[in-house]
C-alpha positions in Angstrom: -75.0 -97.1 -65.6 -75.8 -98.7 -62.3 -78.9 -100.8 -61.7 -80.6 -101.5 -58.3 -83.7 -103.6 -57.7 -86.7 -102.8 -55.5 -87.5 -106.3 -54.3 -91.3 -106.8 -54.2 -91.7 -110.3 -55.5 -93.5 -110.4 -58.8 -93.8 -106.6 -58.7 -90.1 -106.0 -58.4 -88.6 -103.4 -60.6 -85.2 -102.0 -61.6 -83.8 -98.5 -60.9 -81.3 -97.5 -63.6 -79.0 -94.6 -62.6 -76.5 -93.0 -65.0 -75.8 -90.2 -67.5 -77.4 -90.1 -70.9 -80.1 -92.6 -70.1 -82.9 -90.6 -71.8 -81.2 -91.6 -75.1 -81.3 -95.3 -74.1 -84.9 -95.9 -74.6 -84.2 -99.6 -75.2 -84.2 -99.7 -71.4 -87.9 -98.9 -71.4 -89.1 -101.1 -74.2 -89.2 -104.4 -72.3 -91.6 -102.7 -69.8 -94.2 -101.6 -72.4 -97.3 -103.9 -72.7 -98.2 -102.3 -76.0 -96.4 -99.7 -78.2 -98.4 -96.8 -77.0 -97.4 -94.4 -74.1 -98.5 -91.1 -72.7 -95.6 -89.0 -71.5 -96.8 -86.7 -68.7 -94.5 -83.7 -68.1 -94.8 -80.0 -67.4 -94.1 -76.6 -69.1 -90.6 -76.4 -67.6 -89.4 -79.9 -68.4 -91.1 -80.4 -71.8 -88.9 -78.0 -73.7 -85.8 -79.6 -72.3 -86.4 -83.4 -72.5 -89.8 -84.3 -74.1 -88.6 -84.4 -77.7 -85.5 -86.5 -76.8 -87.5 -89.1 -75.0 -90.3 -89.1 -77.5 -88.0 -89.4 -80.5 -86.2 -92.4 -79.0 -89.5 -94.2 -78.4 -90.9 -93.3 -81.8 -87.8 -94.7 -83.5 -88.8 -98.0 -82.0 -92.4 -97.8 -83.3 -94.0 -96.5 -80.1 -96.9 -94.0 -80.4 -96.5 -91.1 -78.0 -99.3 -89.1 -76.4 -97.7 -85.9 -74.9 -99.5 -84.5 -71.8 -98.0 -81.1 -70.7 -99.2 -79.8 -67.3 -98.5 -76.5 -65.5 -95.5 -76.5 -63.3 -95.6 -76.2 -59.5 -96.7 -77.8 -56.2 -99.9 -75.6 -56.3 -101.1 -77.6 -59.3 -100.9 -81.0 -57.6 -104.7 -81.2 -57.3 -107.8 -82.7 -58.8 -108.1 -80.2 -61.6 -104.6 -81.0 -62.9 -105.2 -84.8 -62.4 -108.2 -84.5 -64.7 -106.1 -82.9 -67.4 -104.3 -86.3 -67.6 -107.6 -88.2 -67.8 -108.9 -85.8 -70.5 -105.8 -86.5 -72.6 -106.0 -90.3 -72.1 -109.7 -90.4 -73.0 -109.5 -88.1 -76.0 -106.6 -90.3 -77.4 -108.5 -93.5 -76.6 -105.7 -94.8 -74.3 -106.2 -98.4 -73.5 -105.7 -100.5 -70.3 -102.2 -101.5 -71.5 -101.1 -98.0 -72.4 -98.1 -97.0 -70.3 -98.0 -93.6 -68.6 -94.5 -92.2 -68.3 -93.8 -89.5 -65.7 -91.1 -87.2 -67.0 -90.3 -84.6 -64.4 -90.0 -84.0 -60.7 -91.9 -85.2 -57.7 -95.2 -83.4 -58.5 -95.3 -85.0 -62.0 -94.4 -88.4 -60.6 -97.1 -88.3 -58.0 -99.7 -87.0 -60.4 -98.8 -89.5 -63.1 -98.7 -92.5 -60.7 -102.1 -91.6 -59.2 -103.5 -91.2 -62.7 -102.1 -94.6 -63.6 -103.5 -96.2 -60.5 -106.9 -94.8 -61.3 -107.4 -94.8 -65.1 -109.4 -97.9 -66.1 -108.6 -99.1 -62.5 -104.9 -99.4 -63.2 -102.5 -99.0 -66.2 -98.7 -99.5 -66.2 -96.5 -96.5 -65.5 -92.8 -95.7 -65.6 -90.8 -93.1 -63.6 -88.3 -90.9 -65.5 -87.3 -88.4 -62.7 -85.5 -85.2 -63.7 -84.9 -83.6 -60.3 -82.6 -84.7 -57.5 -85.4 -85.0 -55.1 -87.4 -87.2 -57.4 -84.4 -89.3 -58.3 -83.5 -90.1 -54.7 -86.9 -90.3 -53.1 -90.3 -89.7 -54.7 -89.8 -91.9 -57.9 -89.0 -95.0 -55.8 -91.5 -96.8 -53.6 -94.9 -96.3 -55.2 -96.4 -93.5 -53.2 -98.6 -91.4 -55.5 -101.2 -88.8 -54.9 -102.4 -85.2 -54.8 -102.7 -82.4 -52.2 -105.9 -81.2 -50.5 -106.2 -77.6 -49.2 -106.3 -79.1 -45.7 -103.4 -81.5 -46.0 -100.6 -82.6 -48.3 -100.6 -86.0 -50.0 -103.8 -87.0 -48.2 -105.4 -88.4 -51.3 -103.6 -91.1 -53.3 -102.6 -94.7 -53.7 -99.7 -97.1 -53.3 -98.9 -98.0 -56.9 -95.5 -99.2 -58.0 -93.8 -98.3 -61.4 -92.5 -100.9 -63.8 -89.0 -99.2 -64.0 -87.3 -96.1 -62.8 -84.9 -94.4 -65.2 -82.8 -91.7 -63.4 -80.7 -89.8 -66.0 -78.2 -87.8 -63.9 -77.4 -85.4 -66.8 -80.9 -83.9 -66.3 -79.5 -82.4 -63.1 -77.3 -80.1 -65.2 -80.4 -77.9 -66.0 -81.7 -78.0 -62.4 -81.8 -74.6 -60.7 -79.6 -74.3 -57.6 -82.6 -74.0 -55.3 -84.1 -77.3 -56.6 -80.7 -79.0 -56.2 -80.6 -78.0 -52.6 -84.2 -79.1 -52.1 -83.2 -82.6 -53.2 -80.3 -82.7 -50.8 -82.8 -82.4 -47.9 -84.0 -85.9 -48.8 -80.4 -87.2 -49.3 -79.4 -85.9 -45.8 -82.6 -87.6 -44.4 -81.2 -91.1 -45.3 -78.1 -90.5 -43.3 -80.0 -89.2 -40.3 -82.6 -92.1 -40.1 -80.3 -95.1 -40.5 -77.0 -94.5 -42.2 -74.4 -92.7 -40.1 -71.5 -93.5 -42.5 -73.5 -91.8 -45.3 -74.2 -88.8 -43.1 -70.5 -88.5 -42.4 -69.7 -88.9 -46.2 -72.2 -86.0 -46.9 -70.4 -83.8 -44.3 -67.1 -84.5 -46.1 -68.4 -84.1 -49.7 -71.2 -81.6 -49.6 -69.1 -79.1 -51.6 -68.7 -81.6 -54.4 -72.4 -82.2 -54.5 -73.1 -78.5 -54.7 -70.5 -78.3 -57.5 -72.5 -81.0 -59.3 -69.5 -83.3 -59.6 -71.0 -86.3 -61.5 -69.2 -89.0 -59.5 -70.4 -87.5 -56.2 -74.0 -87.0 -57.4 -74.1 -90.6 -58.8 -72.8 -92.0 -55.4 -75.3 -89.9 -53.4 -78.2 -91.0 -55.7 -77.2 -94.7 -55.6 -76.8 -94.7 -51.8 -80.1 -92.9 -51.3 -81.9 -95.3 -53.6 -80.3 -98.3 -51.9 -81.6 -97.1 -48.5 -85.1 -96.4 -49.9 -85.3 -99.7 -51.8 -84.4 -101.7 -48.7 -87.0 -99.9 -46.6 -89.8 -100.3 -49.2 -89.0 -104.0 -49.7 -89.4 -104.5 -46.0 -92.5 -102.3 -45.5 -94.2 -101.4 -48.7 -97.3 -99.9 -47.2 -95.8 -98.0 -44.2 -97.0 -100.3 -41.5 -93.7 -99.9 -39.6 -90.2 -98.8 -40.5 -91.2 -97.0 -43.8 -92.6 -94.3 -41.6 -88.9 -93.4 -40.7 -88.6 -92.0 -44.3 -91.0 -89.2 -43.1 -88.4 -87.6 -40.8 -89.2 -83.9 -40.8 -92.3 -84.5 -43.0 -95.0 -84.0 -40.4 -93.6 -80.6 -39.6 -92.7 -80.0 -43.2 -96.1 -80.7 -44.6 -97.6 -78.3 -42.0 -95.2 -75.7 -43.3 -96.2 -76.3 -46.9 -99.9 -76.1 -46.3 -99.5 -73.3 -43.8 -97.4 -71.1 -46.1 -99.4 -72.1 -49.2 -98.4 -74.9 -51.6 -95.4 -73.8 -53.7 -94.2 -70.9 -51.5 -91.5 -73.2 -49.9 -90.2 -76.1 -52.0 -90.9 -79.5 -50.5 -87.3 -80.1 -49.7 -87.0 -76.7 -48.0 -90.0 -77.5 -45.8 -88.6 -81.0 -45.0 -85.2 -79.4 -44.0 -86.9 -77.0 -41.6 -89.1 -79.9 -40.3 -86.0 -82.0 -39.8 -84.5 -79.3 -37.5 -87.8 -79.3 -35.5 -87.7 -83.1 -35.3 -84.0 -83.0 -34.1 -84.9 -80.3 -31.5 -87.8 -82.3 -30.2 -85.5 -85.3 -29.9 -83.1 -83.2 -27.9 -85.9 -81.9 -25.6 -87.0 -85.5 -25.0 -83.4 -86.4 -23.9 -82.2 -88.3 -27.0 -80.0 -86.0 -29.0 -77.4 -83.6 -27.6 -77.3 -79.9 -28.5 -74.1 -80.7 -30.5 -76.1 -83.3 -32.5 -78.8 -80.7 -33.3 -76.2 -78.2 -34.4 -74.4 -80.8 -36.5 -77.7 -81.5 -38.3 -78.4 -77.8 -38.8 -74.9 -77.1 -40.0 -75.1 -79.8 -42.8 -78.5 -78.4 -43.9 -77.1 -74.9 -44.0 -74.1 -76.1 -46.1 -76.6 -77.7 -48.5 -78.3 -74.3 -49.0 -81.3 -75.2 -47.0 -83.2 -73.5 -44.1 -82.0 -74.4 -40.7 -85.1 -72.9 -38.9 -88.8 -73.1 -39.6 -91.2 -70.3 -40.4 -93.2 -68.9 -37.4 -96.7 -70.0 -38.2 -97.7 -70.0 -34.5 -98.2 -73.1 -32.4 -101.9 -73.3 -33.0 -101.5 -73.3 -36.8 -98.8 -76.0 -36.6 -100.9 -78.2 -34.3 -104.0 -77.8 -36.5 -102.1 -78.8 -39.6 -100.3 -81.7 -38.0 -103.5 -83.2 -36.7 -104.3 -84.0 -40.3 -101.4 -86.3 -40.9 -101.1 -89.9 -42.1 -99.1 -90.8 -39.0 -102.0 -89.9 -36.7 -103.2 -93.1 -35.1 -106.0 -93.5 -32.5 -106.2 -89.7 -32.5 -102.6 -89.3 -31.4 -99.9 -87.6 -33.3 -96.8 -89.6 -34.0 -93.4 -88.1 -34.9 -90.3 -89.6 -36.5 -87.6 -88.8 -34.0 -83.9 -89.5 -33.6 -82.3 -91.5 -30.8 -79.0 -90.6 -32.4 -77.7 -89.4 -35.8 -78.3 -92.5 -37.9 -81.0 -94.0 -35.6 -84.7 -93.1 -36.1 -87.7 -94.2 -34.1 -91.4 -93.4 -34.0 -92.5 -91.4 -31.0 -96.0 -90.7 -29.6 -97.5 -89.2 -26.4 -95.3 -86.1 -26.7 -95.9 -83.8 -23.8 -97.7 -80.7 -25.2 -95.5 -78.3 -23.4 -92.3 -79.9 -24.9 -93.9 -79.9 -28.4 -94.9 -76.2 -28.0 -91.3 -75.4 -26.9 -90.0 -77.0 -30.1 -92.5 -75.1 -32.2 -91.3 -71.8 -30.8 -87.6 -72.6 -30.2 -86.3 -73.1 -33.8 -88.4 -70.8 -35.8 -87.7 -67.5 -37.6 -90.3 -64.8 -37.8 -91.7 -64.4 -41.3 
């Protein structure tokens, strides 16, 4: 097991990474205010891991309230959030009851938002079971739900007490979900860690083969990058925005296609290609840099072009984005592979050229 720390003063918390951690519930016990938890999971993860986690807690005298939600991005909404509140209220959950998110990014975001809101704030713990959630969404305290007009537009910053990333849960992850997680891993190399990007180019086959040592290294390196950025800029006033490389375009793809049609990581991969192409058109990246980025995404089993939604649809969706400031769209761009920056005042004709230059017709 390896342990990292997200340094946020008195709200700092550990990230434990390793195999078999679901069976080491003693790692969670110090973070429980009382011996009652609600484990929020979904219909896919529950049959695999709910009993294992529950049994370990119950052996230590912890009362467990199971909350099983439907699986899928399309359920990341108010209606599903209310199912969590229904279960908490019916079971008389208290202000010190801890919510445990057992699942991927959707479960983590829903559970964290529920924890931030129930009785104005109860503790929560992240137990991510997908690569994407282990390297990205479980760390940093972003929680929330989608709205039909925009992804993740309703939510709160709310940090967990601990993150428990059991790498053996990746053994049951479908190949498509593994690839989706690799989009976020590649992102860390692109925005600020060129040596890691080069390591990914050299070892992508090992990651796709699920070699434990390679996965553990990629997860740890990703979490180190994320933890450092969150510690420096918790509420995204500056450099934390760099973590959204490809996300402005990607969120437009998700909402434009319909939530759940493309996985989040797939949309981010396509959005990353658009961000790289826009960086090239603005004179920062070379054509070789763009192709190098696309090649690594392709090797990871990810899209290397975006769906053709039409320029108007992209623009309409991107105008409802958390990085819009003073009515102006801002994009995370690349000065070079491994060097991100935030760009605004993009000439409309150049943006339009990007939105038609790296898309595939549906």
